C-alpha positions as CSV (number, residue, x, y, z in Angstrom):
1,X,0.0,0.0,0.0
2,X,1.0,3.6,-0.5
3,X,0.4,6.7,1.5
4,X,1.2,10.3,1.2
5,X,1.2,11.6,4.8
6,X,1.0,15.3,5.5
7,X,1.4,16.9,8.9
8,X,-1.5,19.4,9.2
9,X,-2.9,21.9,11.6
10,X,-6.3,21.2,10.1
11,X,-7.8,19.3,7.2
12,X,-11.3,18.5,5.9
13,X,-12.9,16.6,3.0
14,X,-16.2,17.6,1.3
15,X,-18.5,15.6,-0.9
16,X,-21.1,17.5,-2.8
17,X,-20.6,20.5,-0.6
18,X,-20.9,18.6,2.7
19,X,-18.0,18.0,5.1
20,X,-17.7,14.2,5.5
21,X,-14.5,14.2,7.5
22,X,-12.2,16.6,9.3
23,X,-9.3,16.8,11.7
24,X,-7.5,19.4,13.7
25,X,-3.8,19.0,14.4
26,X,-2.5,15.7,13.2
27,X,-2.2,14.0,9.8
28,X,-3.9,14.0,6.4
29,X,-3.2,10.5,5.0
30,X,-3.9,9.9,1.3
31,X,-4.0,6.1,0.8
32,X,-3.9,3.8,-2.2
33,X,-4.1,0.0,-2.3
34,X,-2.0,-1.5,-5.0
35,X,-2.6,-4.8,-6.8
36,X,-1.4,-7.7,-4.7
37,X,-1.7,-5.8,-1.3
38,X,-3.4,-7.7,1.5
39,X,-4.5,-7.2,5.1
40,X,-1.0,-7.4,6.4
41,X,0.1,-4.5,4.1
42,X,-2.8,-2.3,5.4
43,X,-1.9,-3.2,9.1
44,X,1.8,-2.5,8.4
45,X,1.1,0.8,6.8
46,X,-1.2,1.9,9.7
47,X,1.5,1.0,12.3
48,X,4.1,3.0,10.3
49,X,1.8,6.0,10.1
50,X,1.0,5.9,13.8
51,X,4.7,5.6,14.8
52,X,6.2,8.0,12.2
53,X,8.1,10.6,14.2
54,X,7.4,13.8,12.3
55,X,6.0,16.0,15.2
56,X,8.1,18.5,17.1
57,X,9.4,17.7,20.5
58,X,10.1,20.3,23.2
59,X,13.4,21.1,21.4
60,X,11.7,21.7,18.1
61,X,13.0,18.5,16.4
62,X,10.9,16.0,14.6
63,X,11.0,13.4,17.2
64,X,7.4,12.6,18.2
65,X,4.8,10.3,16.6
66,X,1.1,11.0,16.1
67,X,0.6,8.8,19.1
68,X,3.0,10.9,21.2
69,X,1.5,14.1,20.0
70,X,-2.1,13.0,20.6
71,X,-3.1,14.1,17.1
72,X,-5.9,12.7,14.9
73,X,-5.9,11.5,11.3
74,X,-8.1,12.2,8.3
75,X,-7.8,9.2,5.9
76,X,-8.7,9.8,2.3
77,X,-8.6,7.2,-0.5
78,X,-6.6,8.3,-3.5
79,X,-6.0,5.7,-6.3
80,X,-4.0,8.2,-8.3
81,X,-1.0,7.4,-6.0
82,X,-0.7,4.3,-8.2
83,X,0.0,6.5,-11.2
84,X,2.6,5.2,-13.7
85,X,4.1,8.2,-15.4
86,X,7.1,6.5,-17.0
87,X,5.9,6.9,-20.6
88,X,3.7,9.4,-22.4
89,X,1.7,12.3,-20.9
90,X,-1.3,10.4,-19.6
91,X,-0.7,8.4,-16.3
92,X,-1.7,4.8,-16.1
93,X,-3.4,3.3,-13.1
94,X,-3.3,-0.4,-13.8
95,X,-1.1,-1.0,-10.7
96,X,-3.9,0.0,-8.4
97,X,-6.0,-2.6,-6.7
98,X,-9.5,-3.3,-8.1
99,X,-12.1,-0.9,-6.7
100,X,-13.6,-3.6,-4.5
101,X,-10.2,-4.6,-3.0
102,X,-9.1,-1.0,-2.8
103,X,-12.2,-0.1,-0.7
104,X,-11.7,-3.1,1.6
105,X,-8.0,-2.4,2.2
106,X,-8.7,1.4,2.6
107,X,-11.3,0.6,5.3
108,X,-8.9,-2.0,6.9
109,X,-6.2,0.7,7.0
110,X,-8.5,3.2,8.7
111,X,-9.7,0.6,11.2
112,X,-6.1,-0.5,12.0
113,X,-5.0,3.1,12.5
114,X,-7.9,3.6,14.9
115,X,-7.0,0.4,16.7
116,X,-3.7,2.1,17.5
117,X,-5.6,4.6,19.6
118,X,-5.8,7.4,17.1
119,X,-9.0,9.3,16.4
120,X,-9.7,8.7,12.7
121,X,-12.1,10.3,10.3
122,X,-12.4,9.3,6.6
123,X,-13.4,10.6,3.2
124,X,-15.9,8.7,1.0
125,X,-14.3,6.0,-1.1
126,X,-14.8,6.5,-4.8
127,X,-16.5,9.9,-4.4
128,X,-15.4,13.1,-6.1
129,X,-13.9,14.8,-3.0
130,X,-12.6,18.2,-2.3
131,X,-9.8,18.1,0.3
132,X,-8.7,21.2,2.1
133,X,-5.7,21.3,4.4
134,X,-3.2,23.6,6.1
135,X,0.1,21.7,5.8
136,X,2.2,22.2,8.9
137,X,5.9,22.7,8.2
138,X,5.3,21.8,5.4
139,X,5.9,18.1,6.2
140,X,5.0,15.6,3.5
141,X,6.2,12.0,3.6
142,X,5.8,9.2,1.1
143,X,5.4,5.7,2.4
144,X,5.1,2.4,0.5
145,X,4.9,-1.1,2.1
146,X,6.6,-2.8,-0.8
147,X,9.7,-2.3,-2.9
148,X,8.1,-2.0,-6.3
149,X,11.3,-1.1,-8.2
């Protein structure tokens, strides 16, 4: 699985003009299930996100995790993280999991993150979403559970 993790002071996701998920200080996590991913990949990614030390400690260094900082997470599905841009001008998305498997693993990831003790809100899988955020830092980290070459 892939995730683009952004440390935020706030973030929200709207569907058809209605806020469906939001967070204050914490993380916005854009998530994509790739073909061949399984429950173990979703759980592994959730644990990595929960323990990723990108929050400031008392000395101002990035040395605290989301768990340490007591932050929350807004988890949004984003199949475009599977984009293959090696050739041409139009990205290909054939490496992404099927929509059914993508939804299942996205929901598994969010549940696994919540099981770590983190307050989690989500977007709406497959919907046309508008995501707003205030990136803190800015800090943006790319995570992938597999070495895909």
